[in-house]
Structure formats: structure tokens, C-alpha cells
C-alpha positions in Angstrom: -28.9 -6.1 96.3 -28.0 -10.0 96.0 -25.2 -9.7 94.1 -23.6 -6.9 96.7 -24.2 -9.3 99.3 -22.7 -12.4 98.2 -19.4 -9.9 97.1 -19.7 -8.9 101.0 -19.8 -12.2 102.5 -17.0 -13.7 100.2 -15.0 -10.4 101.2 -16.0 -11.4 104.9 -14.7 -14.9 104.6 -11.4 -14.2 103.1 -10.5 -12.0 105.3 -11.5 -13.9 108.3 -9.0 -16.9 105.9 -5.9 -14.2 105.7 -6.4 -13.3 109.5 -6.3 -16.9 110.1 -2.9 -17.6 108.0 -1.5 -14.6 109.7 -2.1 -15.9 113.4 -0.4 -19.1 111.7 -3.3 -21.4 111.1 -3.9 -23.6 108.0 -6.2 -25.1 109.1 -10.4 -24.6 110.2 -12.4 -25.9 112.7 -16.0 -25.2 113.5 -17.8 -26.7 116.4 -21.2 -25.7 117.5 -21.9 -26.0 120.8 -24.6 -26.2 123.5 -24.1 -23.7 126.3 -24.0 -26.0 129.4 -21.2 -27.6 127.3 -19.2 -24.1 126.1 -19.6 -23.3 129.9 -17.9 -26.5 132.3 -15.2 -28.4 130.5 -15.4 -27.1 127.1 -12.7 -24.2 127.6 -9.8 -26.3 129.4 -10.4 -29.1 126.5 -10.6 -26.3 123.8 -7.3 -24.9 125.9 -5.4 -28.1 125.4 -6.3 -28.6 121.9 -5.4 -25.1 120.4 -1.9 -25.8 122.2 -1.1 -29.1 120.9 -2.9 -28.0 117.4 -1.9 -24.4 116.9 -2.4 -24.3 112.7 -5.9 -25.1 113.4 -8.6 -22.8 113.2 -11.0 -23.3 115.7 -14.6 -21.3 115.3 -17.0 -22.0 118.6 -20.6 -21.6 117.3 -22.9 -21.2 120.8 -26.3 -23.2 120.0 -29.6 -25.2 121.5 -29.0 -28.9 121.3 -32.5 -29.1 119.7 -30.5 -27.0 117.1 -27.1 -28.6 116.7 -28.3 -32.0 114.6 -29.2 -28.9 112.0 -26.4 -27.4 111.6 -24.2 -30.5 111.4 -26.4 -32.0 108.9 -26.7 -29.0 106.6 -22.5 -28.5 106.8 -22.4 -24.7 108.7 -20.5 -26.9 111.4 -18.2 -29.7 110.9 -19.0 -31.1 114.4 -21.8 -30.9 117.7 -21.6 -31.1 121.3 -25.0 -31.3 122.3 -27.1 -32.8 125.2 -29.3 -34.6 123.2 -28.8 -36.6 120.0 -29.1 -35.8 116.2 -32.5 -36.1 114.7 -31.0 -35.9 111.5 -30.6 -39.2 109.1 -27.4 -38.2 107.1 -25.8 -37.4 111.3 -24.1 -39.3 113.5 -24.9 -39.3 117.9 -22.3 -40.8 119.9 -22.2 -40.5 123.7 -18.9 -39.0 124.4 -19.2 -38.2 128.0 -21.9 -38.9 131.2 -21.8 -37.4 134.4 -24.8 -37.3 137.5 -27.4 -35.2 138.1 -27.8 -33.3 141.5 -30.0 -31.7 143.5 -29.2 -28.2 144.2 -30.7 -25.5 146.6 -30.1 -22.7 148.4 -27.7 -23.4 151.4 -30.1 -24.3 154.6 -29.9 -27.0 157.4 -31.0 -30.4 158.5 -33.1 -30.4 154.8 -34.0 -33.4 153.1 -35.2 -34.0 149.0 -39.0 -34.2 150.3 -38.9 -30.8 152.4 -37.4 -29.0 149.8 -39.7 -30.3 147.0 -42.8 -29.3 149.8 -41.5 -25.9 150.1 -39.7 -24.7 147.2 -40.8 -24.3 143.6 -39.1 -26.7 141.2 -36.8 -24.6 138.9 -37.5 -27.2 135.2 -36.3 -27.6 131.5 -32.9 -25.9 131.8 -31.6 -29.2 130.4 -32.8 -31.0 127.3 -32.0 -34.9 128.1 -33.9 -35.9 131.4 -36.7 -33.5 132.1 -39.5 -34.8 130.6 -39.4 -38.0 132.4 -38.0 -37.1 136.0 -41.1 -34.2 136.3 -43.7 -36.9 135.5 -42.3 -39.4 138.3 -41.8 -36.4 140.5 -45.5 -35.2 139.9 -47.0 -38.6 140.4 -44.7 -38.8 143.9 -45.2 -34.9 144.6 -48.9 -34.1 143.7 -48.9 -30.5 144.5 -45.2 -30.0 143.6 -44.5 -26.2 142.6 -42.3 -25.4 138.7 -41.2 -22.9 137.1 -39.8 -23.4 133.8 -36.6 -21.6 133.2 -34.7 -22.4 130.0 -31.2 -21.8 130.9 -28.7 -23.2 133.1 -26.9 -20.0 134.3 -30.4 -18.4 135.3 -31.3 -21.1 137.2 -28.3 -21.4 139.4 -28.9 -17.7 140.0 -32.0 -17.9 141.0 -31.3 -21.0 143.8 -28.9 -19.2 145.3 -32.1 -16.1 145.7 -33.7 -18.9 146.9 -36.8 -18.7 144.6 -36.4 -22.7 143.9 -34.7 -25.7 143.4 -33.3 -27.7 140.5 -32.0 -30.8 139.4 -28.7 -30.1 137.5 -25.4 -32.1 135.9 -22.8 -31.9 138.6 -20.2 -30.0 136.7 -22.7 -26.7 136.3 -22.7 -26.4 140.4 -19.2 -26.9 141.1 -17.8 -23.0 141.5 -21.5 -22.2 143.2 -20.3 -25.1 145.7 -17.1 -23.5 146.1 -18.4 -20.1 146.9 -21.0 -21.6 149.1 -23.2 -19.7 146.7 -26.0 -22.9 147.0 -25.5 -26.5 148.3 -26.1 -30.1 147.0 -28.7 -32.8 148.9 -29.0 -36.3 148.8 -31.6 -37.1 146.1 -33.5 -40.3 145.2 -34.5 -38.5 141.8 -31.1 -37.5 140.7 -29.8 -40.8 140.7 -31.8 -42.6 138.6 -31.0 -40.0 135.7 -27.2 -38.4 134.0 -26.4 -35.7 131.6 -25.1 -37.5 128.6 -22.9 -35.3 126.2 -22.9 -36.3 122.2 -20.6 -35.8 119.8 -22.6 -35.3 116.3 -20.9 -35.7 112.9 -21.8 -35.7 109.4 -18.6 -35.6 106.9 -15.7 -36.8 108.7 -13.1 -34.2 107.7 -9.4 -34.5 109.1 -9.4 -31.7 112.0 -12.9 -33.0 113.1 -11.3 -36.5 113.3 -8.1 -35.1 115.5 -10.6 -33.5 117.6 -12.8 -36.2 118.2 -9.8 -38.3 119.0 -8.5 -35.7 121.0 -12.0 -35.4 123.0 -12.0 -39.4 123.5 -8.4 -39.6 125.1 -9.2 -36.5 127.2 -12.5 -38.2 128.6 -10.6 -41.3 129.6 -8.0 -39.8 131.1 -10.6 -37.5 132.9 
């Protein structure tokens, strides 16, 4: 059985290489990416990258930020894009982007942050970077704060739209909902103290990974 599995795995890998070759791809680049990044700026970035470098076969592995460092460390992927740095000593984590946090809530009129925190549940832990410090401070200032853990940003936004609660989210993650008037953002003293950080995690830098990194940084500077 182990030998048969190894043969099948080898066949699948060779078929992937063959299909990539048929499409004109002669190089490979595998990227592990956090869901929040994959659903915000990555599609536009990858569209430009594959248009400029059609010979590179790009594989995208969507994974939790906590797991991306391990994937890079073990060589499963060439490069990682995460919302938190890698804990593995054989990898390097570079800050490549920072964006503001906003207070997102249902559409109501003449409401301030204190009213929202007093009257709505705070939907927490949908982002690995800032919740621990922020939540501790908010609970100190609002002893009766009610919270609900929601691990995914997309689900958090649907809960907000339904009037179930409010949350502090990266600004880029609510642009579509703002345009479609599904939720609103409100002035927030707490949000101003936090940022959502994107880390590029690398180990052995291949030519393709180096090319993507340079392309990513140039894209960020232009934006």
C-alpha cells in the first residue's frame, strides 16, 4: 500500500508538471496565503503578476496565519503571506503592508463608539494580529462588554449585516459592503491604536520567490 500511494503521488505530480508545461509554464511558485489576504488585495496582485510572468505556474494554498510559518519552514510552499510573523527560526518574516483598522457595525444613525459597545455584542478573534491587546483594553474601559468569538472575517461581516454585533476589521475587508450599503464604519478611538499587518514569510529564496517579492513590494509602493 505505501508503495502504491507513492506511485500515485508521483504520477499526480508529474501530471501537474505536464499540464503546466502545456500551458507554457516552465517555472513554479507556491504561495501559502491567509484567507483575509486572499480575499482582499491578492486577486488583483496575482492577476498583474501572472500577466507579466506567464511562464510561472502559481499555486495558492489558503491557510490560517498560524500555520503558514510551518508550511514555509518545512518547504511545502516557497513563500507565505500571513497576518502574523512566523515562529520558526529557519524562516524570515518581513512586514510588507500595513492598513488601518475600522469599527464596523450595522447601519444606524447618530451612533458613537460607546453606544455601539454598550448595545451590541463585539465579534472578536477574526484576525490573529491585534485582538488580544485590543480586547483587554476594551474590557477595562467597558466592564459590561458582551463578546462573541467568530473566527472568520467573512462570517463576521454577515453577522454584522444581520444586526448581531459589531467588530474591528481591516479597512480593505469592508470596502464592498460599504459600497453596497450593507454595513457602516464609525469613528473609533480604539481602532486608531491598531494596524493590520501583512508579513511575507520566506526560507530558501528561489528565483521565482525573489521575483514575486520584488513585484509585491513595487506594487505596494505604487498603491
